[in-house]
C-alpha positions as CSV (number, residue, x, y, z in Angstrom):
1,M,0.0,0.0,0.0
2,K,1.0,3.6,-0.5
3,T,0.7,6.4,2.0
4,S,0.2,9.2,-0.5
5,L,-3.4,9.4,0.6
6,I,-4.5,11.7,-2.3
7,G,-8.0,10.5,-2.9
8,V,-7.5,7.3,-0.9
9,L,-9.6,4.4,-2.2
10,A,-8.6,1.6,0.0
11,L,-10.1,-1.5,-1.5
12,V,-9.0,-5.1,-1.9
13,V,-9.2,-6.3,-5.5
14,L,-9.1,-10.1,-6.0
15,S,-8.8,-11.6,-9.4
16,G,-11.6,-13.9,-10.2
17,C,-14.1,-12.4,-7.8
18,G,-17.6,-13.7,-7.9
19,N,-20.5,-14.6,-5.7
20,D,-19.9,-17.9,-4.0
21,E,-22.6,-18.3,-1.4
22,G,-21.5,-21.8,-0.5
23,G,-17.8,-21.1,-0.3
24,S,-17.4,-18.4,2.3
25,S,-15.0,-19.2,5.1
26,S,-17.0,-17.5,7.9
27,P,-15.1,-17.6,11.2
28,G,-18.4,-17.4,13.1
29,V,-18.9,-14.7,15.8
30,L,-15.6,-13.2,16.8
31,E,-14.9,-13.3,20.5
32,T,-14.2,-10.0,22.2
33,M,-12.8,-8.8,25.5
34,G,-13.3,-5.3,27.0
35,M,-16.0,-2.8,26.5
36,L,-18.2,-2.1,23.5
37,G,-19.5,1.3,22.6
38,V,-16.6,3.5,23.8
39,P,-15.8,6.4,21.5
40,L,-12.3,6.0,20.0
41,P,-10.4,9.1,18.9
42,T,-9.5,8.9,15.2
43,L,-7.3,10.7,12.7
44,I,-9.5,11.9,9.8
45,G,-7.6,12.7,6.6
46,Q,-9.1,13.3,3.2
47,N,-12.4,12.0,4.5
48,V,-11.3,8.6,5.8
49,M,-10.9,7.4,9.4
50,L,-7.6,6.0,10.8
51,V,-7.7,4.4,14.2
52,D,-4.8,3.5,16.5
53,V,-4.9,-0.3,17.3
54,T,-2.8,-3.0,18.9
55,L,-1.7,-6.2,17.2
56,N,-1.4,-9.1,19.6
57,G,-0.9,-6.6,22.4
58,H,1.7,-4.4,20.6
59,G,0.8,-0.8,19.7
60,G,2.3,1.6,17.2
61,G,0.1,1.1,14.1
62,R,-3.1,2.5,12.6
63,L,-5.8,0.8,10.5
64,L,-8.0,2.6,8.0
65,V,-11.7,1.7,8.8
66,D,-12.9,0.4,5.5
67,T,-16.3,-1.0,4.8
68,G,-15.3,-1.3,1.2
69,S,-12.7,-4.0,1.9
70,P,-14.1,-7.5,2.6
71,L,-10.9,-8.4,4.4
72,T,-8.8,-7.1,7.2
73,L,-5.2,-6.4,6.1
74,V,-2.3,-5.9,8.6
75,N,1.4,-5.1,8.2
76,P,3.2,-6.1,11.4
77,A,6.1,-3.6,10.8
78,P,4.6,-0.5,12.4
79,F,3.9,-2.6,15.5
80,G,7.5,-3.4,15.9
81,Q,7.0,-7.0,14.8
82,S,8.6,-9.1,12.2
83,L,6.5,-10.9,9.7
84,L,4.2,-13.2,11.7
85,P,4.2,-17.0,10.7
86,A,5.2,-17.1,7.1
87,K,1.8,-17.4,5.5
88,L,-0.6,-15.1,3.8
89,E,-3.6,-15.7,6.1
90,L,-3.5,-15.9,9.9
91,N,-5.4,-15.0,13.0
92,V,-4.4,-12.2,15.3
93,D,-5.8,-10.2,18.3
94,I,-6.7,-6.6,17.4
95,G,-7.3,-4.0,20.1
96,V,-9.6,-1.1,19.2
97,G,-9.7,1.3,22.1
98,A,-11.2,-0.5,25.1
99,L,-12.1,-3.5,23.0
100,T,-10.0,-6.5,22.0
101,I,-11.3,-8.6,19.1
102,N,-9.7,-12.1,19.3
103,Q,-8.5,-14.3,16.5
104,V,-9.4,-12.0,13.7
105,P,-8.7,-13.5,10.3
106,V,-6.3,-11.2,8.5
107,I,-4.3,-11.0,5.3
108,Q,-0.7,-10.2,6.1
109,L,1.1,-7.4,4.4
110,S,4.8,-7.0,4.1
111,G,7.1,-4.0,3.7
112,A,8.4,-1.1,5.8
113,A,6.3,1.2,7.9
114,M,4.4,3.6,5.7
115,D,5.2,7.3,6.1
116,R,4.8,8.9,9.5
117,L,1.1,8.0,9.4
118,R,2.0,4.6,10.8
119,L,-0.7,3.2,8.5
120,A,-0.6,-0.6,8.9
121,G,-3.5,-1.7,6.8
122,L,-7.3,-1.9,6.8
123,L,-10.0,-2.8,9.3
124,G,-12.3,-4.5,6.9
125,G,-15.8,-5.8,6.5
126,N,-15.1,-9.3,7.9
127,V,-14.7,-7.7,11.3
128,L,-17.1,-4.7,11.0
129,R,-20.0,-6.9,9.8
130,Q,-20.5,-8.4,13.3
131,F,-21.2,-5.1,15.0
132,S,-23.0,-1.9,15.0
133,T,-20.4,0.8,14.1
134,A,-20.5,4.6,14.2
135,F,-18.5,7.2,12.3
136,N,-18.6,10.6,13.8
137,Y,-16.7,12.7,11.2
138,R,-17.2,16.0,13.0
139,D,-15.8,14.9,16.4
140,H,-13.2,12.5,15.0
141,Q,-14.7,9.5,16.7
142,F,-15.2,5.8,15.8
143,Q,-17.2,3.3,17.9
144,I,-17.9,-0.4,17.7
145,G,-21.1,-1.4,19.4
146,G,-23.7,0.6,21.3
147,A,-23.0,3.9,19.6
148,A,-24.9,7.1,20.5
149,M,-25.3,9.8,17.9
150,P,-24.4,13.5,18.7
151,S,-27.3,15.3,20.3
152,D,-27.2,18.3,17.8
153,T,-27.9,16.4,14.6
154,A,-31.1,16.7,12.6
155,Q,-32.8,15.1,9.5
156,V,-32.2,11.6,10.7
157,V,-33.0,8.9,8.1
158,K,-32.7,5.1,8.2
159,V,-31.6,3.3,5.1
160,P,-32.2,-0.5,5.1
161,F,-29.7,-2.8,3.4
162,K,-29.1,-6.4,2.8
163,L,-25.5,-7.4,3.4
164,S,-24.4,-8.7,0.0
165,G,-21.5,-10.3,-2.0
166,G,-19.0,-12.7,-0.7
167,G,-17.1,-15.2,-2.8
168,A,-13.5,-16.3,-3.6
169,G,-10.6,-15.1,-5.6
170,L,-6.9,-15.3,-6.0
171,L,-4.5,-13.1,-4.1
172,N,-0.8,-13.8,-4.6
173,E,-1.7,-17.2,-6.1
174,T,-3.6,-18.1,-2.9
175,V,-7.3,-18.8,-3.0
176,I,-9.0,-16.4,-0.5
177,R,-12.6,-16.9,0.5
178,Y,-14.5,-14.0,2.0
179,E,-18.0,-13.3,3.4
180,A,-20.8,-11.0,2.3
181,T,-19.7,-7.5,3.4
182,R,-21.0,-5.2,0.8
183,I,-23.6,-2.5,1.7
184,P,-25.6,-1.7,-1.4
185,V,-27.6,1.6,-1.3
186,K,-29.5,3.5,-3.9
187,A,-28.0,6.9,-4.6
188,T,-29.4,9.6,-6.9
189,V,-26.8,11.6,-9.0
190,E,-28.2,14.7,-10.6
191,G,-31.7,13.2,-10.8
192,T,-30.8,9.7,-11.8
193,E,-30.9,6.7,-9.4
194,H,-28.1,4.2,-9.4
195,W,-26.8,1.3,-7.2
196,F,-23.8,2.3,-5.1
197,V,-21.8,0.5,-2.5
198,L,-21.2,2.4,0.8
199,D,-17.4,2.6,1.2
200,T,-15.8,4.4,4.2
201,G,-12.4,3.6,2.7
202,A,-13.1,5.8,-0.3
203,S,-12.2,9.5,0.2
204,D,-14.6,10.7,-2.5
205,V,-17.8,9.5,-4.2
206,T,-16.5,7.4,-7.1
207,L,-18.4,6.9,-10.3
208,R,-18.3,4.5,-13.1
209,T,-16.5,6.2,-16.0
210,S,-19.6,6.2,-18.2
211,L,-21.6,8.0,-15.5
212,F,-18.7,10.5,-15.0
213,D,-18.6,11.1,-18.7
214,R,-22.3,11.9,-18.8
215,L,-21.8,14.5,-16.1
216,V,-18.9,16.3,-17.7
217,A,-20.5,16.3,-21.2
218,D,-21.8,19.8,-20.4
219,G,-18.3,21.1,-20.2
220,R,-18.0,21.5,-16.5
221,A,-14.4,21.8,-15.0
222,T,-12.4,18.6,-14.4
223,I,-9.0,17.5,-13.1
224,D,-7.9,14.7,-15.4
225,D,-4.7,13.4,-13.8
226,L,-5.1,13.4,-10.0
227,P,-2.7,10.9,-8.4
228,I,-4.6,8.5,-6.1
229,S,-3.5,5.4,-4.1
230,T,-5.3,2.1,-3.8
231,V,-4.2,-1.2,-2.3
232,A,-3.7,-2.3,-5.8
233,G,-1.2,0.5,-6.4
234,Q,-0.8,4.0,-7.7
235,T,-3.1,5.3,-10.4
236,K,-4.6,8.6,-11.7
237,A,-8.2,9.8,-11.4
238,R,-10.5,12.3,-13.0
239,V,-12.4,14.7,-10.7
240,T,-15.3,17.0,-11.2
241,R,-18.2,18.3,-9.1
242,S,-21.7,16.9,-9.2
243,R,-24.5,19.3,-8.6
244,S,-26.2,16.8,-6.4
245,V,-25.8,13.4,-4.8
246,S,-28.5,12.1,-2.5
247,V,-29.5,9.0,-0.5
248,A,-32.9,8.6,1.0
249,G,-33.7,12.2,0.3
250,Q,-30.5,13.5,2.1
251,E,-28.8,15.7,-0.5
252,V,-25.2,17.0,-0.7
253,T,-24.7,19.6,-3.4
254,N,-21.7,20.6,-5.4
255,I,-19.8,17.5,-4.2
256,P,-16.5,16.4,-5.7
257,V,-16.7,13.1,-7.5
258,M,-14.0,11.0,-9.2
259,A,-13.6,8.3,-11.7
260,F,-10.8,6.0,-12.8
261,D,-10.3,2.5,-14.1
262,N,-13.7,0.6,-13.8
263,A,-12.0,-2.5,-12.5
264,I,-13.0,-2.1,-8.8
265,I,-16.6,-1.2,-9.7
266,D,-16.8,-4.0,-12.2
267,S,-15.5,-6.5,-9.6
268,M,-18.1,-5.4,-7.1
269,S,-20.8,-5.7,-9.8
270,T,-19.7,-9.3,-10.5
271,E,-19.7,-10.1,-6.8
272,L,-23.2,-8.7,-6.3
273,G,-24.7,-10.1,-9.5
274,Y,-26.0,-6.7,-10.8
275,S,-24.5,-3.5,-12.1
276,V,-23.0,-1.1,-9.5
277,D,-22.3,2.5,-10.7
278,G,-20.4,3.9,-7.9
279,L,-19.0,4.0,-4.4
280,L,-20.5,6.2,-1.7
281,G,-17.4,7.7,-0.2
282,G,-16.3,10.0,2.6
283,D,-17.0,13.4,1.0
284,F,-20.7,12.4,1.1
285,L,-20.6,10.5,4.4
286,R,-18.8,13.3,6.3
287,E,-21.9,15.5,6.2
288,F,-23.5,13.0,8.6
289,A,-22.9,11.1,11.8
290,V,-23.2,7.7,10.3
291,T,-24.2,4.5,12.1
292,I,-23.9,1.2,10.2
293,D,-25.8,-1.4,12.1
294,Y,-24.7,-4.6,10.4
295,P,-26.9,-7.0,12.6
296,A,-30.0,-4.8,12.0
297,G,-29.2,-4.2,8.4
298,Q,-29.6,-0.5,8.4
299,V,-27.6,2.7,7.9
300,V,-28.6,5.7,9.9
301,L,-27.6,9.1,8.5
302,S,-27.9,12.0,11.0
303,R,-27.1,15.3,9.4
304,Y,-24.9,17.6,11.4
305,A,-26.6,20.9,12.4
306,T,-23.7,22.9,10.8
307,R,-21.0,22.3,8.2
308,D,-18.2,24.0,10.2
309,H,-16.0,20.8,10.2
310,I,-16.2,20.4,6.4
311,V,-13.0,21.2,4.5
312,D,-13.1,21.4,0.8
313,E,-9.9,19.7,-0.3
314,F,-10.1,21.1,-3.8
315,K,-10.0,24.7,-2.5
316,R,-6.2,24.9,-2.1
317,V,-2.9,25.7,-3.7
318,G,-2.8,24.0,-7.1
319,L,-0.3,21.3,-6.3
320,W,-0.3,18.0,-4.4
321,L,2.5,16.5,-2.3
322,T,3.9,13.0,-1.7
323,A,6.4,11.9,0.9
324,S,9.9,11.3,-0.7
325,G,12.2,9.9,2.0
326,T,12.5,12.6,4.7
327,T,11.2,15.3,2.4
328,F,8.1,16.1,0.3
329,A,7.9,16.3,-3.5
330,V,5.2,17.7,-5.8
331,S,3.2,14.7,-7.2
332,A,0.8,16.7,-9.4
333,V,0.2,20.3,-10.5
334,R,-3.2,21.6,-11.6
335,R,-3.1,22.7,-15.2
336,G,-3.6,26.4,-15.5
337,S,-3.2,27.0,-11.8
338,A,-1.2,29.8,-10.2
339,A,1.3,27.1,-9.1
340,Q,1.9,26.0,-12.7
341,Q,2.2,29.6,-13.9
342,L,5.0,30.0,-11.4
343,G,6.8,27.0,-12.9
344,V,6.1,24.4,-10.3
345,A,6.6,20.9,-11.7
346,I,6.2,17.3,-10.6
347,G,9.2,16.2,-8.6
348,D,10.0,19.7,-7.2
349,Q,11.0,19.5,-3.5
350,V,8.7,21.4,-1.0
351,V,10.3,22.1,2.4
352,S,7.9,24.5,4.1
353,I,4.5,26.1,3.9
354,D,3.8,29.5,5.6
355,G,7.1,29.1,7.4
356,Q,6.3,25.7,8.9
357,A,8.9,23.0,8.1
358,L,7.4,19.9,6.6
359,A,10.3,17.5,7.6
360,D,8.5,16.1,10.7
361,L,5.0,16.0,9.3
362,D,3.0,13.1,7.8
363,T,1.5,13.2,4.4
364,L,-1.9,14.3,5.4
365,S,-0.7,17.1,7.7
366,A,1.6,18.5,5.1
367,D,-1.1,18.4,2.4
368,A,-3.7,20.1,4.7
369,L,-1.5,23.2,5.0
370,L,-2.3,23.9,1.3
371,Y,-6.0,24.2,1.9
372,G,-7.7,27.5,2.6
373,D,-10.2,30.2,1.5
374,V,-10.3,31.1,-2.2
375,G,-8.6,34.5,-2.7
376,S,-6.0,33.9,0.1
377,S,-2.6,32.5,-0.4
378,R,0.2,30.3,1.1
379,R,4.0,30.9,1.2
380,V,5.5,27.8,-0.2
381,G,9.2,27.1,0.4
382,F,11.1,25.1,-2.2
383,G,14.2,23.0,-2.1
384,Q,15.6,21.5,-5.2
385,T,13.5,22.2,-8.3
386,S,13.6,21.7,-12.0
387,D,13.3,25.5,-12.5
388,A,16.3,27.3,-11.2
389,A,14.2,30.4,-10.4
390,L,12.2,28.4,-7.8
391,A,15.1,26.5,-6.2
392,Q,15.8,27.4,-2.5
393,S,13.1,30.1,-2.6
394,E,9.8,30.9,-1.0
395,K,6.9,31.9,-3.3
396,T,3.5,33.2,-2.4
397,I,0.9,31.1,-4.3
398,A,-2.8,31.8,-4.5
399,I,-5.5,29.4,-3.2
400,E,-8.0,28.6,-5.9
401,D,-11.1,26.5,-6.4
402,L,-9.5,23.8,-8.5
403,V,-12.8,22.3,-9.5
404,P,-15.3,25.2,-9.8
405,V,-19.0,24.5,-9.2
406,P,-20.8,23.7,-12.4
407,N,-23.1,26.5,-13.8
């Protein structure tokens, strides 16, 4: 996995996915120790939740809470452990706040600790499906079991679902069987209803490319080469704004949506047995305190009374950063932006923003320094650059709406 969480879409893609109702290797009810329903502080970056966990009693790593992954994936390195018994699948104890979930079936990842985020993998649907879970985006809290919604929410709606999918596929030449974990919901995009899968591991609402193309046929603004990271690797996405996305009458307007290779959406469609046209990601979900009650088969959306916690990640300086060793490098530049006009190019080293050194920051914290109000600016300090006029200098660069609202 990568830690350049630009538009994180943390999904597991298995070759040969398909519905296999008789072949799921269900572990039964996972045993737990400790206390359910205790709010757990989370790091929220680019609309996804990362929680500090323990692995077999060892701390040090975080997992991204991902309803879009049917499996839980863990890299032992951030927990100070070597690779656990040399096999792809194994069972471990995972501590989430005051709760320990025993003998969780996980897929083992290898590699070094990832950036300063300490991101160690995904807390996936095979665990989440056994509990009622709550995502409080405003207050940076995640709960497993017995969750209470904030008292100042309004417009509460309940969306029933039938847990779907499950099957088998190949991962690293190993047959992996997985349970039904998909949460299908009907979402209306600019007046047309489609099947989506609710995915807390997707930073943005993600559309099938044909649906995205229909939206942008009116000439609205797009970003066509945004770097994003998935478990399957690094790729590039297209981004625009939809005038409206709604679920059960709850509407979010002028919301960023993205599209890239249809492989993930096609795989989900094959798994569910009908066409899925998108993923309901974090830039929609963050408007609500969200309860996903797996045993009851319902999603509860409780709209926050205000939007003060919402940060529009496309109102920013027109460049994106990625960790590069102990420094940061430009990974993309918005075509036509003030940054590009100054000569900023991919690979240029960025060492500070508004006088704050980036050397000790993680990727999310560094990138967030580029956000702000349109019309204001940031002072960006450069190290080595391809343009000699930028090297070892500090430039004031305007904050822009990189994906303007469609007319």
